[in-house]
C-alpha positions in Angstrom: 16.0 52.6 -63.5 15.4 53.5 -67.1 11.9 53.3 -68.5 10.9 51.5 -71.6 11.8 53.1 -75.0 12.0 52.2 -78.7 15.0 50.0 -79.4 16.7 52.5 -81.8 16.4 55.4 -79.4 17.6 53.4 -76.4 20.5 52.0 -78.3 21.5 55.5 -79.5 21.3 56.9 -75.9 23.3 54.0 -74.5 26.0 54.5 -77.2 26.2 58.2 -76.5 26.6 57.5 -72.8 29.3 54.9 -73.4 31.2 57.2 -75.8 30.9 60.1 -73.3 32.3 57.8 -70.5 35.1 56.6 -72.8 35.9 60.2 -73.6 36.1 61.1 -69.9 38.4 58.2 -69.2 40.7 58.8 -72.2 39.8 55.6 -74.0 40.8 54.6 -77.5 38.6 55.5 -80.5 38.1 53.4 -83.6 39.4 54.4 -87.1 36.6 53.6 -89.4 38.8 53.3 -92.5 41.4 51.0 -91.3 39.8 49.4 -88.1 42.9 50.3 -86.1 42.6 52.0 -82.7 43.7 55.6 -82.7 45.6 56.9 -79.8 43.9 59.3 -77.5 45.8 62.4 -76.6 45.4 61.4 -72.9 46.6 57.9 -73.3 49.8 56.3 -72.1 52.5 56.4 -74.7 54.0 53.1 -73.6 50.6 51.4 -74.1 50.5 52.8 -77.6 54.0 51.4 -78.3 52.9 48.0 -77.1 49.9 48.0 -79.3 51.8 49.3 -82.3 54.4 46.6 -81.9 51.9 43.7 -81.9 50.0 45.2 -84.9 46.5 44.4 -83.5 43.5 46.5 -82.7 42.5 45.0 -79.4 40.7 47.3 -76.9 43.0 47.0 -73.9 41.1 49.1 -71.3 37.6 48.8 -70.0 34.3 48.5 -71.8 31.4 50.1 -70.1 27.7 49.2 -70.0 24.9 50.9 -68.2 23.2 48.9 -65.4 19.5 48.2 -65.3 19.2 48.7 -69.1 15.6 47.7 -70.0 15.6 47.8 -73.8 14.0 44.9 -75.8 17.2 44.2 -77.8 20.6 43.2 -76.6 22.7 46.1 -75.4 25.7 46.8 -77.6 28.9 46.8 -75.5 31.8 47.1 -78.0 33.8 45.6 -80.9 36.9 43.5 -81.1 39.0 43.4 -84.3 42.3 41.9 -85.4 44.6 43.3 -88.0 44.8 39.8 -89.5 41.1 39.8 -90.3 40.9 40.7 -94.0 37.2 40.5 -94.0 37.2 37.2 -96.0 35.6 35.2 -93.2 38.8 33.2 -92.4 39.0 34.7 -88.9 36.6 33.7 -86.1 36.3 35.6 -82.8 35.8 33.6 -79.6 34.7 35.0 -76.2 35.4 33.3 -72.8 35.3 34.3 -69.1 32.7 35.6 -66.6 29.3 35.7 -68.2 30.4 34.6 -71.6 27.5 33.1 -73.6 25.2 33.6 -70.6 25.3 37.4 -70.3 27.7 38.5 -73.1 27.8 37.3 -76.7 30.2 38.0 -79.5 29.6 37.9 -83.2 32.2 35.4 -84.4 32.4 37.1 -87.8 32.4 40.8 -86.8 33.6 40.8 -83.2 30.6 42.8 -81.9 29.9 42.2 -78.2 26.4 42.5 -76.8 24.9 42.2 -73.2 21.8 40.0 -73.3 20.6 40.5 -69.7 19.9 43.5 -67.5 23.0 44.1 -65.2 23.0 45.3 -61.6 26.2 47.0 -60.5 25.4 46.5 -56.8 25.3 42.7 -57.5 28.5 42.7 -59.7 30.4 45.8 -60.7 32.6 44.3 -63.5 33.2 41.2 -65.5 36.6 39.9 -66.7 36.4 38.3 -70.2 39.0 36.9 -72.6 38.9 37.3 -76.4 40.8 35.3 -79.1 40.9 35.4 -82.9 41.4 31.9 -84.4 41.6 30.5 -87.9 38.1 29.3 -88.9 39.4 26.3 -90.7 42.2 25.0 -88.5 40.8 26.6 -85.3 44.4 27.7 -84.5 44.9 31.1 -82.8 45.9 33.9 -85.1 46.3 36.3 -82.2 47.4 35.7 -78.6 44.6 35.3 -76.1 43.9 38.6 -74.3 41.7 39.7 -71.3 39.6 42.8 -71.0 37.1 44.1 -68.4 33.5 45.1 -68.9 32.6 47.6 -66.1 28.9 48.1 -65.2 28.2 51.8 -65.2 26.3 53.0 -62.1 22.9 54.8 -62.1 21.1 56.1 -59.0 18.9 53.1 -58.3 19.5 52.6 -54.5 18.1 54.7 -51.7 20.1 55.3 -48.5 19.5 52.8 -45.7 20.0 53.0 -41.9 21.5 49.6 -41.2 21.6 50.2 -37.4 18.2 51.7 -37.1 15.9 52.1 -35.3 18.0 53.9 -32.7 17.6 54.1 -28.9 19.4 57.0 -27.2 19.5 58.8 -23.9 20.5 62.2 -22.7 20.4 63.7 -19.2 17.5 66.0 -18.5 18.3 69.7 -18.0 21.2 69.3 -20.5 22.6 72.5 -22.2 21.7 73.5 -25.7 23.6 71.5 -28.3 24.4 68.5 -26.2 25.1 65.5 -28.4 22.6 62.7 -28.2 23.6 60.1 -30.8 25.0 59.8 -34.3 23.1 58.0 -37.1 24.6 56.7 -40.3 23.0 55.7 -43.6 24.7 53.8 -46.4 23.9 53.9 -50.1 24.7 50.9 -52.3 25.4 53.0 -55.4 28.9 53.8 -56.6 30.5 56.4 -54.3 33.2 57.2 -56.9 30.8 58.1 -59.7 28.5 61.1 -59.5 26.4 62.0 -56.4 24.4 58.8 -56.3 25.9 57.8 -52.9 26.4 61.2 -51.4 24.0 61.5 -48.5 22.7 64.4 -46.4 20.6 64.1 -43.2 17.6 66.1 -42.0 15.1 65.8 -39.2 11.5 65.1 -40.3 9.9 64.8 -36.9 11.3 65.9 -33.5 11.6 69.7 -33.8 12.0 72.0 -32.0 13.5 69.7 -29.3 16.4 68.2 -31.4 18.4 68.9 -34.5 20.7 66.8 -36.8 23.9 67.8 -38.5 23.3 67.3 -42.3 26.7 65.9 -43.1 27.6 63.9 -40.0 24.2 62.7 -38.8 24.9 63.8 -35.2 21.7 64.6 -33.3 21.9 67.3 -30.7 19.5 69.0 -28.2 17.8 72.1 -29.7 16.3 73.3 -26.4 18.0 73.8 -23.0 16.7 72.4 -19.7 14.3 69.8 -20.9 12.6 68.3 -17.8 12.2 64.6 -17.5 9.4 65.0 -15.0 7.5 66.9 -17.6 8.2 64.6 -20.5 10.7 61.8 -20.5 10.7 60.4 -24.1 10.8 61.8 -27.7 10.6 59.9 -31.0 12.5 61.5 -33.8 12.3 60.7 -37.6 15.6 61.2 -39.4 15.9 61.3 -43.2 18.9 60.5 -45.3 18.8 61.6 -49.0 21.3 60.9 -51.7 22.3 63.2 -54.7 23.4 65.6 -52.0 19.7 66.2 -51.1 18.9 67.5 -54.6 15.6 67.0 -56.3 15.2 63.6 -57.7 17.5 62.0 -55.1 16.4 58.8 -53.3 15.8 58.9 -49.5 15.4 56.6 -46.5 14.3 57.3 -42.9 14.8 55.8 -39.4 13.4 56.5 -36.0 15.4 57.6 -33.0 13.8 57.2 -29.6 15.4 59.6 -27.1 14.9 59.1 -23.4 15.7 61.8 -21.0 17.6 60.3 -18.1 17.1 61.4 -14.6 19.2 63.8 -12.6 18.7 64.8 -9.0 16.9 68.1 -9.6 13.9 67.5 -7.2 14.2 67.6 -3.4 12.1 65.3 -1.2 8.9 66.7 0.2 6.5 65.3 2.8 2.9 65.5 1.7 1.8 66.4 5.2 3.4 68.5 7.9 2.2 66.0 10.6 1.2 62.3 10.9 -0.6 60.4 13.6 -0.5 56.7 14.4 -2.0 54.4 17.1 -0.4 51.2 18.4 -1.2 48.7 21.1 1.0 48.7 24.2 1.5 45.0 23.7 3.4 45.6 20.4 6.6 43.5 20.5 9.9 45.2 20.4 11.5 45.4 16.9 8.0 45.7 15.4 7.0 48.3 12.8 5.2 51.3 14.4 4.5 53.2 11.2 5.8 53.9 7.6 6.1 57.4 6.2 7.4 58.6 2.9 8.6 61.8 1.5 7.7 62.3 -2.2 10.5 62.7 -4.7 9.8 63.2 -8.4 13.2 61.8 -9.3 13.8 58.1 -9.8 16.5 55.5 -9.1 19.4 56.6 -7.0 18.4 60.2 -7.3 15.2 59.4 -5.3 17.1 57.5 -2.5 16.8 59.2 0.9 17.8 58.7 4.5 15.5 59.3 7.4 16.4 60.3 11.0 14.6 61.2 14.2 15.7 64.8 15.0 14.0 65.0 18.4 11.2 63.6 20.4 9.9 63.0 24.0 10.7 59.2 24.0 14.5 59.0 23.7 15.6 55.5 22.9 12.1 54.3 22.4 12.0 54.4 18.5 14.3 54.2 15.6 13.8 54.9 11.9 15.4 53.2 8.9 14.9 53.4 5.1 13.2 50.6 3.1 15.5 50.5 0.1 12.7 49.0 -2.1 10.1 51.6 -1.4 12.2 54.5 0.0 9.8 54.7 3.0 10.9 55.6 6.5 10.2 52.6 8.7 9.6 53.6 12.4 10.6 50.7 14.7 9.9 50.1 18.4 13.1 49.6 20.5 11.7 49.3 24.0 8.4 47.9 25.4 5.4 50.2 25.5 3.5 50.8 28.8 0.2 52.6 28.6 0.2 53.1 32.4 3.6 54.9 32.2 3.3 56.9 29.0 0.4 56.9 26.5 1.7 59.0 23.6 5.0 60.1 22.0 5.9 63.0 19.6 8.7 62.7 17.1 10.2 65.1 14.5 11.6 63.3 11.5 13.8 64.5 8.6 14.2 63.0 5.1 17.3 63.9 3.1 18.4 62.9 -0.4 21.2 60.4 -0.2 22.9 61.5 -3.5 22.9 65.3 -4.1 24.1 66.7 -7.4 26.1 69.8 -6.9 25.0 71.1 -10.3 21.5 71.6 -8.9 22.1 72.9 -5.4 20.2 76.0 -6.3 17.0 74.0 -6.6 17.3 72.8 -2.9 17.4 72.3 0.0 17.3 68.6 -0.7 15.6 67.7 2.7 12.3 68.1 4.5 10.9 67.6 8.0 7.5 66.4 9.5 6.0 65.6 12.9 4.8 62.2 13.9 2.6 61.5 17.0 2.3 57.9 18.3 -0.6 57.1 20.6 -0.5 54.0 22.8 -3.7 52.0 23.4 -4.2 50.1 26.6 -4.5 46.3 26.6 -5.0 43.7 29.4 -1.5 42.5 30.0 -0.4 39.3 31.8 1.3 39.5 35.2 4.9 40.5 35.2 7.5 39.0 37.5 9.7 41.5 39.4 12.6 39.5 38.0 12.2 37.3 34.9 15.0 35.0 36.2 15.3 34.1 39.9 18.2 32.1 41.3 18.0 30.1 44.5 20.2 27.7 46.4 19.4 24.7 48.6 21.5 22.1 50.3 21.0 18.5 49.1 20.4 17.4 52.7 17.5 19.9 53.1 14.4 18.4 54.7 11.1 18.1 52.9 9.2 21.3 53.2 12.2 23.5 53.5 11.6 27.0 52.1 14.1 27.9 49.4 13.0 31.4 48.2 10.1 33.5 46.9 9.0 34.7 43.5 6.9 37.8 43.0 4.7 39.1 40.2 2.2 41.9 39.8 -0.6 42.9 37.4 0.7 45.9 35.3 -2.8 47.0 34.5 -4.8 49.6 36.5 -7.1 46.8 37.7 -4.2 45.4 39.7 -5.7 41.9 39.9 -4.5 39.4 42.6 -2.0 36.8 41.4 -1.8 33.0 41.9 1.3 31.0 41.4 1.9 27.5 40.1 4.8 25.4 38.7 4.9 24.2 35.2 5.2 20.5 35.9 6.8 19.9 32.5 9.9 21.5 34.1 9.5 19.5 37.4 8.4 16.0 36.3 9.5 14.3 39.5 7.8 17.0 41.6 10.8 17.9 43.8 9.3 21.4 44.6 6.1 23.1 45.5 5.1 26.8 45.3 2.6 28.5 47.5 -0.2 29.7 45.3 -0.7 33.0 47.2 2.8 33.9 48.6 5.0 32.5 45.8 7.3 30.7 48.3 9.1 27.7 46.8 9.8 24.8 49.0 11.2 21.2 48.7 8.7 18.4 48.2 11.1 15.5 48.0 14.7 14.7 49.3 17.3 16.1 46.9 20.4 14.4 45.5 22.9 16.7 44.0 24.8 13.8 42.4 21.6 13.0 40.4 20.6 16.5 39.5 22.6 19.6 40.6 20.4 22.3 38.9 16.6 22.5 38.6 15.2 24.8 35.9 11.6 25.6 36.9 9.0 27.7 35.0 6.7 29.5 37.3 3.2 30.7 36.2 1.7 33.9 37.5 -2.1 33.9 36.8 -4.5 36.8 37.2 -7.4 35.9 39.5 -9.9 38.1 37.6 -8.8 36.8 34.2 -7.1 33.4 34.3 -6.3 33.6 30.6 -3.7 36.3 31.5 -0.6 34.2 32.5 2.8 35.5 33.1 5.9 33.3 33.1 9.1 33.4 35.1 12.1 31.2 35.3 13.6 30.0 38.6 17.0 28.3 38.7 17.5 26.2 41.9 21.1 25.1 42.5 21.6 22.1 44.8 24.7 22.5 46.9 26.8 19.5 47.8 27.3 17.7 51.2 29.7 14.9 51.8 27.4 12.0 51.5 29.4 9.7 49.3 32.5 7.7 50.3 35.4 7.4 47.9 36.0 4.1 46.1 38.5 2.6 43.7 38.6 4.5 40.5 38.5 1.3 38.5 38.4 -2.5 39.1 42.1 -3.2 39.4 43.6 -6.5 38.2 46.9 -6.8 40.0 49.4 -9.4 38.9 52.3 -10.5 41.2 55.3 -12.3 39.8 56.5 -15.3 41.7 60.0 -13.8 41.5 59.0 -10.4 42.8 61.5 -8.7 45.1 60.7 -7.2 48.5 59.7 -3.5 48.3 58.6 -3.8 44.7 55.6 -1.6 43.6 53.0 -4.0 42.1 50.0 -1.6 41.8 49.2 2.2 41.9 45.7 2.9 42.9 43.5 6.0 42.9 40.0 6.8 44.0 36.8 8.7 42.9 34.1 10.4 44.8 30.7 11.5 43.5 30.8 14.6 45.8 32.4 17.8 44.6 33.9 19.8 47.5 34.7 23.4 46.8 38.3 22.9 47.7 38.6 19.7 45.6 39.2 16.2 46.6 41.8 14.9 49.0 42.0 11.1 49.6 43.8 9.2 52.3 44.8 5.5 51.8 45.7 2.8 54.3 45.4 -1.0 54.7 42.4 -2.1 56.6 42.9 -3.1 60.2 42.5 -6.8 59.3 45.4 -6.6 56.9 47.6 -4.1 58.8 49.9 -6.8 60.2 50.1 -9.0 57.1 53.6 -10.2 56.1 53.0 -10.0 52.3 52.1 -6.5 51.3 52.3 -2.9 52.5 50.7 0.4 51.2 52.3 3.8 50.7 50.1 6.9 50.4 51.6 9.1 47.7 49.9 12.3 49.1 48.6 13.1 45.5 45.3 11.1 45.7 47.1 7.9 44.7 48.7 5.1 46.7 51.2 2.4 45.9 51.0 -1.3 46.9 54.4 -2.8 47.6 55.6 -6.3 48.4 57.0 -7.0 51.9 58.8 -10.1 50.9 59.8 -12.2 48.0 59.4 -15.9 47.1 55.7 -15.9 46.3 54.4 -19.2 44.8 51.2 -20.1 43.1 51.2 -23.5 44.7 51.3 -22.0 48.2 48.6 -19.4 47.5 47.5 -18.3 44.0 45.3 -15.3 45.0 45.6 -12.7 47.8 42.7 -10.5 48.9 44.0 -7.1 50.2 41.5 -4.8 51.9 42.3 -1.1 51.4 40.7 1.7 53.4 40.1 5.0 51.5 38.9 8.1 53.3 38.0 11.6 52.0 38.6 15.0 53.6 34.9 16.0 54.0 33.2 17.0 57.1 32.4 14.5 58.4 34.9 12.4 56.6 33.6 9.2 54.9 35.5 6.1 54.1 35.1 2.7 52.4 37.0 -0.5 52.4 37.8 -1.8 48.9 39.3 -5.3 48.2 42.3 -5.5 45.9 42.8 -9.0 44.4 46.4 -9.9 43.8 47.0 -12.9 41.5 50.3 -14.7 41.7 51.8 -15.4 38.2 54.6 -17.1 36.5 56.6 -14.4 34.7 59.5 -14.3 32.3 62.8 -12.5 33.0 61.2 -9.2 31.9 58.4 -9.4 34.5 55.8 -10.3 31.9 53.1 -12.6 33.3 52.9 -16.0 31.4 50.3 -17.8 33.5 48.4 -16.9 36.7 46.4 -18.7 39.4 46.5 -22.1 41.0 48.5 -25.1 39.6 48.0 -28.8 39.9 50.4 -30.7 42.2 52.3 -33.6 40.9 53.5 -36.5 43.0 56.5 -38.3 41.7 58.8 -40.8 43.4 56.3 -41.7 46.2 56.8 -45.2 47.6 54.0 -47.6 47.9 54.2 -47.3 51.7 53.7 -43.6 51.5 50.7 -43.9 49.3 49.1 -46.4 51.6 49.8 -44.1 54.5 48.0 -41.2 52.8 45.1 -43.4 51.8 44.7 -44.7 55.4 44.7 -41.1 56.6 41.9 -40.2 54.3 39.8 -43.2 55.3 40.3 -42.4 58.9 39.2 -38.8 58.4 36.1 -39.9 56.4 35.0 -42.1 59.2 35.2 -39.4 61.8 33.8 -36.3 60.1 30.2 -35.5 60.6 28.4 -32.2 59.7 25.6 -30.7 61.7 24.8 -27.1 61.0 22.7 -25.4 63.7 21.6 -21.8 63.6 22.7 -19.4 66.2 20.0 -16.9 65.1 16.2 -17.1 64.9 14.6 -20.1 63.2 12.6 -17.9 60.8 15.7 -16.6 59.1 16.4 -18.9 56.2 19.8 -20.3 55.3 20.7 -20.6 51.6 22.0 -24.2 51.3 23.1 -24.0 47.7 25.1 -20.8 48.3 26.7 -22.3 51.4 27.9 -25.4 49.6 28.9 -23.4 46.4 31.0 -21.0 48.5 34.2 -23.0 48.2 37.9 -22.5 47.9 40.4 -24.8 46.3 41.5 -27.6 48.6 45.0 -28.6 49.3 44.0 -32.3 49.8 45.6 -34.7 47.3 44.1 -38.1 46.3 46.1 -40.3 44.0 44.4 -42.7 41.6 45.9 -45.9 40.2 47.9 -44.1 37.5 49.6 -42.0 40.2 48.2 -38.8 38.7 47.4 -36.0 41.0 43.7 -35.1 41.1 42.0 -32.1 42.6 39.1 -32.5 45.0 37.0 -29.8 46.6 36.5 -28.9 50.2 33.4 -26.9 51.0 34.0 -23.9 53.2 30.6 -23.1 54.7 30.1 -19.7 56.5 27.2 -19.2 59.0 25.1 -16.1 59.1 27.1 -14.8 62.1 30.2 -14.8 59.8 31.9 -17.4 62.0 33.8 -19.9 59.8 33.0 -23.6 60.3 35.1 -25.8 58.1 33.2 -28.8 57.1 35.5 -31.1 55.0 34.5 -33.8 52.6 36.7 -34.6 49.7 34.0 -35.8 47.3 31.5 -33.0 47.4 31.8 -30.7 44.4 29.3 -27.8 43.5 28.8 -29.3 40.0 27.5 -32.4 41.6 24.6 -30.7 43.4 21.3 -32.0 42.1 18.6 -29.5 40.8 16.2 -30.9 43.4 18.3 -29.6 46.3 16.3 -26.8 48.0 17.7 -23.3 47.7 17.1 -22.4 51.4 16.6 -24.1 54.7 15.4 -22.7 58.0 18.0 -22.9 60.7 17.9 -26.0 62.9 17.4 -28.4 60.0 20.1 -31.1 59.9 22.3 -30.4 56.9 23.6 -34.0 56.8 20.1 -35.3 56.5 19.4 -33.0 53.5 22.7 -34.0 51.8 21.9 -37.7 52.3 18.3 -37.2 51.2 19.5 -35.8 47.8 22.3 -38.3 47.4 25.0 -35.7 47.7 26.9 -37.9 50.2 27.4 -41.6 49.3 25.8 -44.1 51.7 29.2 -45.2 53.1 29.9 -41.6 54.1 26.7 -40.5 55.7 28.2 -38.9 58.8 29.3 -35.4 58.0 29.5 -33.0 61.0 31.2 -29.8 62.0 
């Protein structure tokens, strides 16, 4: 920046600088006598020819003006003149383009150009303007419009700046002399093509003797070998950049560079003590932490990582040691239960070794260390211990109550050797199937067992110290109930067997199977046969398939629903147990009307129809019925003791469909019911009355009667039998 000066002096200095710059660049000079531009000896001959051909004295190359000019008067830039200007005022000069009128002005009479404002080359390095000579009266151009450039001449008014600063850098500790750390760079806004205003050199202001900087490149290097991070890990440098090649009067800028020494593995691990001692309770659970030890390592990060191992000791398999990756401690873990009465102390020898060893620093090793660890066990009052934590016992499901199954045993592990009492955790034996003798530990049955209800009992047994009842040991006893053959086989499902009326003899109408709640070791084997009461029937037969199934076959054809809609077939099923058990199961066979493919269409009883009966036949049937009604009486007398009641309603409601037919006036067949009453001795007494129907039984009819009471009297009393038909007997 130029300081203030008197306008004449500043203008003279500016003019001299401009003339000097024009002389250096080979510019045109002015001929004071004619106003024409003279050709410089360094100028382009072609340019001269062009100028000579147009006969005008325009300045075709650049004008120059110093930046940051601080004079009080406008700064003279240059002069434009046309050969057609005779000095009579007829020619007017006009200036247009960048900064015209706002920065640059032109005297329209003389063509003198001035800068009215202070210019900054770093803001704008040049301005492109256009000049034209016009006739003052007609305003028509007398010369073609021509462009020229005003270039702002640089001065050293900008100091170097570190655009990327401040800097952070790192270099490994113990690096050799001259190791590169980082490169810094400063920029100068001045013109790098003019003078030395933008030529920068670097120097270190603060940070010696540890680091140095190359003057031309800005590369920072270590100036001392083997700098130790553990002694000092960070340095703050101040770097200066100065323009004018560092000469006096140049401008300068500074930046800081923080250099951190990064860690290398140059320090081995070391235990602070040669021996350590720890005390633990004998009740310490397995997998618990016994102790933590740590070898000191001045390094950090991965260079301080280490592995621990137990080299030797007098408790093999009792302990293990691992590394806590967060703290780099050696964690000693318990692998087996401690027992003060067996062993009260242990001695271990432990080694710590660096996990990542740098071969460049092996001479500083060895990178491992050892120490001794003594673990002392303290005695505690322990609960009783079972000789076996899990006892397995077996008992048959037919065992009598009080049968001994097995014995559990526990002891006091302490030196006091207290007596033990046993009990069952009733939460594991809610129905109290078992007992345990408090002194001997013998387990016995307390209830009958049923394997089919519960085949395995899982009991928890308590062992309690007599001297200290708070010390309770627990053991588990599994009691398996073995099977006996105490369940007979039955049908696997409730079968619904349908028989087509057009079935052929020997046709399989049903395949049956069985299930048994028992589980014999050799598996089930069932045998099938018809019950003795059905062995000689003419309708069906049974075939044992020898694979725990049986087939039901027809013996004949021609079944009809009118003859019998339902057949009850008793089937005997026997297992292979010892002793063998059997049961009789009834298979209901319903006769159905089927299509040609054997698909049932309708099943069960059908109503009879009477067509074509003569009046004589009808009268004969009616007479038969009247005769029967007049002769039938019912008297039911018990063959057992009087105090056993007989269910009257059940007896009357136990009915089967009657084959009796009664025709009304419309000749329509109507079904009536015939009660079939069974006595307690299971002897069948058929008491027939065509008008008694279960739905007609009044609610007032008693549910039971003692034997010896006249049934006819009760029926008449409750108006079950009409007055004309009071005599009903068996």
